[in-house]
N, C-alpha and C positions, 0 to 999 in steps of 0.2 A: 582718171580724167579722160574725157572723150575729146579727141583731137578734131577740130572743125575741118570740114571738107570743102568749104567755100572760101572765096577771097574776102567775103564780108562776113564777119561774125561778131558776137558780143560776149564780153566777159561779165558775168554777174558774180560779185564777191567783194571782199574788203580790199581796199587799196590805200596806200599812203598818198593822200591828196589834200590840198588846202591846209597843210600843216598838221594833219592828223590822220588816223586810220578810220576810214568811213566806208559804208556800203555804197557801192557805185555800179554803174553800167558803163563799160568802156567799149565803144563800137570801133572796130578795126576794119578798115577798107584797104586791101592791098598792103602796102608798106607803111601806112600812116594811120594815126588815130583820127577818126572822123568826128566822133562825139564822145563826151564824158558827162554822164548824168548822175546826180546824187540819187541814191536809192536804185531800185531795180525798175526804173521808170522808162527806159528806152531799150529797144531791141531791134536788131537787124540781122538777118541770116541765122546761122546756127548759134546756139547759146552754150557757152562753156560755164558751168556752174562750179564755183569754188566753195563748197559747203563744209569742208573739213575744218574743225576748230583750229585756230592759229594760223590759217592760211592768209597771206597778205601779198598783194601785187605791189612791187617796188619799181621805181624808174630803173631802166637797164643799167647794170653795173658796168663801169668803165675802169679798166686797169691800165694805168699810164706807164707801166714799167714791167715788161715781160721779155724773156729770152726764149723764143720759139726754136732757136737753133736752125735746123734745116740745112739745105744745100749739102756741103761736105761734112757737116756735123749732124746729119740726120740720124746717126746711130744713138745720139743723146736724146733727141726729140726732133720731130718734124712739124711742118705746118698743119698737118692733119691731126696727129696725136695731141699736139699742144693746144689747138683750138677746140678739140673735143673735150679736153680737160677743162678748158675755159668755160665751155657751155655747161658742163657738169657742175661747175662752181658758180653758175649764175652770171658769168661774165659775158656781156654782149658785144664788147668792143675792146680789142687789145692794141697796145702800142708796142711794137717790136723793136728791140735794140739791135744795133748794127754789128756787134762783135761776134759774128759768125765767121764761117770760112767758105768763100772769101769774105773779107770784111766789106760791109756795105758802105764803101767810100768812093765808089766810081759809078758812073751811070750804067755801065754794063752789069755790075753786080746788083745794083738797085733793080734793074729790069728783071733779072733772074729771080730775085726775092719776091718782087710783086707778082710775077707770073705764078710762082709757087703758091702764094697766098690766094690769088684769084681762083686757082684750080683745086685747092685743097681745104681752104679755111671753112670752118663751121660757124664762125662769128665774124663780125665786122672787124676791120683792121686799119691801122695806120703804121707807118714806120718812121724811125729816126735814122738819119744817115750819120756816118762817121766823118771825122775831119779829113779833108784832103787839102794839103797846102796849095794845090793849084786852084786858084780862086775861080777860074772859068769852069772847071769841073764841079766845084762845090756849088756854084750858082745854078748850074743846070739841074743838079739834084734838088736843091732847095725850091726850085720853081715847080717841081712835080707836085700835083695836087694830092697825092697820097702820102707825101712826106710831111710829118707833123713838126719836125724840127731837127736840130743838130745836137748830137750827144757828145759831150766832152768827158773823157776819162782822165785820170791823173796824169798819164804820160802825154796827153795832148796839151796840157795847160801851158807849158813853155813855148808852144808853137803858135798860140793865138795872138792876134793883133787887132787893131781898130778896124782894119779892112774886113776881116772875117766877121766881126760883130755887126758891121754895117750891112753885110750881105744877109745875115740872119734877120736883121730888123727890116731891111728893104723888102724881103719876101714875106714878112709878117709871120715868121715861124718862131717856134719856141727854142730857146737855148736851155737844154736840160743837162745838168752838171752833176757828175760824181765828184763831190768836193772833198778831195784829200790832196794836200800838197805833196808832189812827188818826191821832194827832198826830205820829207819828214816821215816817210813810210819805208818799211823794210820787211823782208820775210825771214823765216828761220826760227821764230818763236815756237815753243811747244804748246800742247793743248792747254787751253785756259789762259794763255798769256799773249794771244795775238793783239789784244787791246794795248799792249805795251809796244808792240812793233808798229801798229797802225793806230796811234793814240788820237784822242780827241783833239789834241794840239794840231794834228795834221789837217783835220777838218777846218779848224779855225784859221790855220795858216793859209789854207786855200782862199778863204774869203778875204783875209787881210792882204794877200798879194794880188788877187785878181778881181776883186769886186768893182774896181773902177772900170775895168773892161766889161764886166758882166752888166753894168748899168746901161750900157749902150744897146742892149737887146732885152727882150722879154724873157727874163731868166727864172728858171725853176730849179731848186736844189732838191735832188732826189735822195731817197733812202737815208734820211737824217737819223743819226744814232745817238745824239747827245742834246741835252737842253741848251747847252751853250751855242751850238751851231743853229738850232732852231730859232733862238731869240735873236742871234746876230743876223741871220738871213731875213727874218721878219723886219728887223730894224732897217735893213737895206732896201726893203720893198720887194723882196723876192718871194715867190710862192714856194711851198714845201710839200713834201710827202714823207711818210715813213711806212714801215712794214710791220706785220704782226710780230716777227721775231725780235725786233728791237724794243717793242713795247712789253713783251711778256717773257722773254728768255734772257739769260745772263751768260757771262763768260763761264759760269759753272757748268752750263750745258755743253759748252765746247770742251771743257776739261773731261766731262763724263762721256760724251758721245764721239769725240774726235772729229773725223772728217765729215760725219753726218751733219754736224753743226758748224762746219767751217764756212764762212761767208765773208764777202768784202762789201763794205767795211765790216769789221768783226763785231761780234756780240760784246757788250760792255759789262763792267762790274755792276752789282746790284744797285749801288747808290745812284749811278748814272741812269740805269734803266728805270728806276722808280721815279726819278725826277722828270724824265721824258714822258713817262706814262701819265703823271699828274698834269703836265702841260697839254698832253693829248686830250685828256678828259676835260680840261678847261676850254677846249676848242681852239687851240693855237696851231694845230696842224691842218693844212688845207686838204690833202688827199691821202687816201689809203691805197697802197699798192702792194703787190706780192713780191716783186723782183724774182718771179718764177725763173729759176736758173738750173735746169736739169743737167745732170751728167750721168754717164753710164755707171752701172754697178761696179764694174771692174776698176774704173777710175777712182771711185770712192774707197776702194780697198787698198789703195796705195798708202805709203807712209804719210803721216800728218803734214809734213813739210812739202811733200810732192803732190798730194791730192788736190784737185781743183776746188775752188770756192763756189758755193752756191748749192741750192736745193729747190725742189719744186714747191709750189704754193697755190696754184690756181684752184685746185679742188677743195681747199680747206679754208681759204681766206675769209669767205663770207660766213662760214660756220663759226669761226672765231669771233668775228665782229658781232654777229647776232647773239653769241653767248655773252659778250660784254653788255649788250642791251638787257638781256634777261637777268644779269647779275646787278643791274642798276647803275653801271658806270657811265653809260651814254644813252642817248635817246634815239628813236627812229629818225627823228629830224637830223641828228648828227650822222647817222648811217647814210641817209640819202644825200647829204651834203658831201661827205667824204668820197662816196662812190659814184656820184652822178653830177650834181649841180656844180660843185667846185671843179672837177675835171672838165666838164663842158665849158665852163668859163675860161679856164686856163688854156684849153685847146682851141677855144673859139668855135665850137660846134653847137650853137645855141639850141637847135631843135632836136637833138639826138637823145632818144630814150626818156624824154619827159612824158608826162601823162596828160598834157593838154591837147586839144584839137590842133592838128597840123604837125604834131611831133612825130618823128620816126617811131614806129611801133616796135621798139626793142625794150622788152620788159623782163623783169626777174620776179618769179613767183616763189615765195618761201613759206615754210611752216615754222612759226616761232616756237612751237611746242615739241618739235621732233628732236629726240635726244639720241646720242650715240657716242662712240669713241672713235677717234681718228685711227684708221687702219690703212697704212700705205700699200699693203698688198692688193687692195681693191682700187688703187689709182688707175685712171685711164692713161695718164702720162706714162712715158717709158721709164721714168725715174720713180721707182717705188720705194722711197724712203723719205723720212722727214724727222726733224728733231721734235715735232709735235706728236709723234706716235703715242697713242694712249690718252691724248687730251680728251677730256669729257666735254662735249659740246651740247648746247641747247639752242636749236634753230638750224634749219637746213634748207637747201634748194629743192624745190619741187619741180619747177619747169623753167625753161629759158626760151624766150621768144625773141627772134632776131628779124627785124623788118617784117613783122606780121606773121612769120612762120614759126611754128613750134619746132624747135631744134632738138630740145632735150626734155623728156618727161619721165621723172622717177626711174632713172636708170637706163632708159631706152633713148636711142637717137632716131630722128626722123630725117626727112629730106634736107640736104644741105641747102641753105638759102642762097639767094643771089646776093653776093657780097662785093665789096669794092666800090661802094657808093658814097662813103664818107670822104669829104674833101676838106683839106686844111688850107685855107686861103688867107 
């Protein structure tokens, strides 16, 4: 693929537009889509021809839940390696979680994190802040245009009140919740049994105890692991997401792989996983996220009780999703909803990564016919392990465009784009 040398260029190829895959001309001028014509009927500047069979341009993938680590946890992952992994996985915008070191729950820590992202990131970004009981400090953070919302962890739930919910709502930010009731979870279970220590009942107990407060803000329940939580959250009017591992893996993987498959919330037994997968296929999940959560190799070599939870996912998530398309479980329409249109709506960033004139030109180019096996030794992330090792995929990322700039093309990285322009108001 030839990389355009001008600020104005045209892509000729197939794209998912108007509800289907069609031959189109997409004219990109600077950071925005200038024109979109059906067929190869318009052209400005250099022309990028996507002739390889199976190649399709998609709206730019948005991942609403990643842990880029960085700052004092840069030995696990940093803003550069994490966002390069994102670009290699077709992700054009990441939303970074606050549980790094220092925790992003003060204005000082927030500015340190934002500066690291501005100077190192290969894709667009937003951040969630952590809870600070000092409402004045929390309000200052929520007023920041780069802050997408407030993240609540189980240990935060007993500390929230109406005043905190009102601050989130007042600033028109998202309340994103790791929904497990802290009184109903414990550690100490052995491999394959963590679903007993952190049961589905803990997820349901979270909603039962706190949904009245959650209703006071624009609430999103993240990494849903069970059909019960999904249906209850939807009944409350909350949006939801889930991850590839909760849809395709079970607690048997935890039993077999140990720390490599340890994650919070934990993998569930097969009957729970299958029911959640069926609801996903039926279209009841709003967004698809990775919960990319890298740790060092040495940390993952600790005993099962001591090793940290989480594993990387940015480089393989879209491979897995496209495989579900090729196997007939979901449609390309569902892919674009899960990875772009629904996250845009949830985050209130209407013109990001879409394919209409005036949209920010952040696009993901894939080849639906490209096959392979997931090999974590080739990851760009510092964390080179995954419970999906050996997974046979059909469909892969060819190129990633961020604000009009080709950032990643078939294994190579190009100039880091100007980032930090997505605002959450």
